C-alpha positions as a Markdown table, in Angstrom:
| # | Residue | x | y | z |
|---|---|---|---|---|
| 1 | Met | 95.8 | 5.6 | 8.2 |
| 2 | Glu | 96.3 | 8.4 | 10.7 |
| 3 | Lys | 96.8 | 11.9 | 9.5 |
| 4 | Ser | 100.1 | 13.6 | 10.0 |
| 5 | Tyr | 99.5 | 16.9 | 11.8 |
| 6 | Pro | 102.2 | 19.5 | 12.4 |
| 7 | Lys | 103.2 | 19.9 | 16.1 |
| 8 | Phe | 102.6 | 23.2 | 17.8 |
| 9 | Thr | 103.6 | 24.2 | 21.3 |
| 10 | Leu | 101.0 | 26.3 | 23.2 |
| 11 | Arg | 101.7 | 28.1 | 26.4 |
| 12 | Val | 98.7 | 29.0 | 28.5 |
| 13 | Glu | 97.9 | 29.9 | 32.1 |
| 14 | Lys | 97.6 | 26.9 | 34.4 |
| 15 | Ser | 94.0 | 27.8 | 35.3 |
| 16 | Leu | 93.0 | 28.0 | 31.6 |
| 17 | Leu | 94.5 | 24.6 | 31.0 |
| 18 | Gln | 92.6 | 23.2 | 34.0 |
| 19 | Lys | 89.4 | 24.5 | 32.6 |
| 20 | Ile | 90.1 | 23.1 | 29.1 |
| 21 | Glu | 90.7 | 19.7 | 30.8 |
| 22 | Ile | 87.4 | 19.9 | 32.6 |
| 23 | Ser | 85.6 | 20.9 | 29.4 |
| 24 | Ala | 87.3 | 18.1 | 27.4 |
| 25 | Lys | 86.3 | 15.5 | 30.0 |
| 26 | Phe | 82.7 | 16.8 | 29.9 |
| 27 | Asn | 82.7 | 16.5 | 26.1 |
| 28 | Ser | 84.5 | 13.1 | 26.0 |
| 29 | Arg | 87.5 | 14.6 | 24.1 |
| 30 | Ser | 91.2 | 14.8 | 24.7 |
| 31 | Lys | 92.6 | 18.2 | 25.7 |
| 32 | Asn | 94.1 | 18.5 | 22.2 |
| 33 | Arg | 90.8 | 17.7 | 20.5 |
| 34 | Glu | 89.0 | 20.2 | 22.8 |
| 35 | Ile | 91.4 | 22.9 | 21.9 |
| 36 | Glu | 91.1 | 22.0 | 18.2 |
| 37 | Phe | 87.3 | 22.2 | 18.5 |
| 38 | Ala | 87.5 | 25.6 | 20.1 |
| 39 | Leu | 89.9 | 26.9 | 17.5 |
| 40 | Lys | 87.7 | 25.7 | 14.6 |
| 41 | Arg | 84.7 | 27.4 | 16.2 |
| 42 | Tyr | 86.7 | 30.6 | 16.6 |
| 43 | Ile | 87.8 | 30.6 | 13.0 |
| 44 | Arg | 84.2 | 29.8 | 11.8 |
| 45 | Asp | 82.9 | 32.8 | 13.8 |
| 46 | Phe | 85.8 | 35.0 | 12.6 |
| 47 | Glu | 85.1 | 34.2 | 8.9 |
| 48 | Ala | 81.4 | 34.8 | 9.4 |
| 49 | Leu | 82.2 | 38.3 | 10.4 |
| 50 | His | 85.2 | 39.1 | 8.2 |
| 51 | Gly | 85.0 | 36.7 | 5.2 |
| 52 | Asp | 86.9 | 33.6 | 4.4 |
| 53 | Ile | 90.6 | 33.5 | 5.3 |
| 54 | Gln | 92.6 | 32.6 | 2.2 |
| 55 | Ile | 95.5 | 30.3 | 2.7 |
| 56 | Ala | 98.2 | 29.2 | 0.3 |
| 57 | Glu | 97.9 | 25.7 | -1.1 |
| 58 | Glu | 100.8 | 23.5 | -0.3 |
């Protein structure tokens, strides 16, 4: 069964979106999955520097 993800609109510069598309194709991912991958890496690096981010359980 597919997971249900919340939808989120992201506005970015056209040139950045084009670079994301190129990177996604290179990595055989969709643009959405490429952005998700980059965000996960960013959060991993942020938490390595500043500690775990605590989120409320739903």
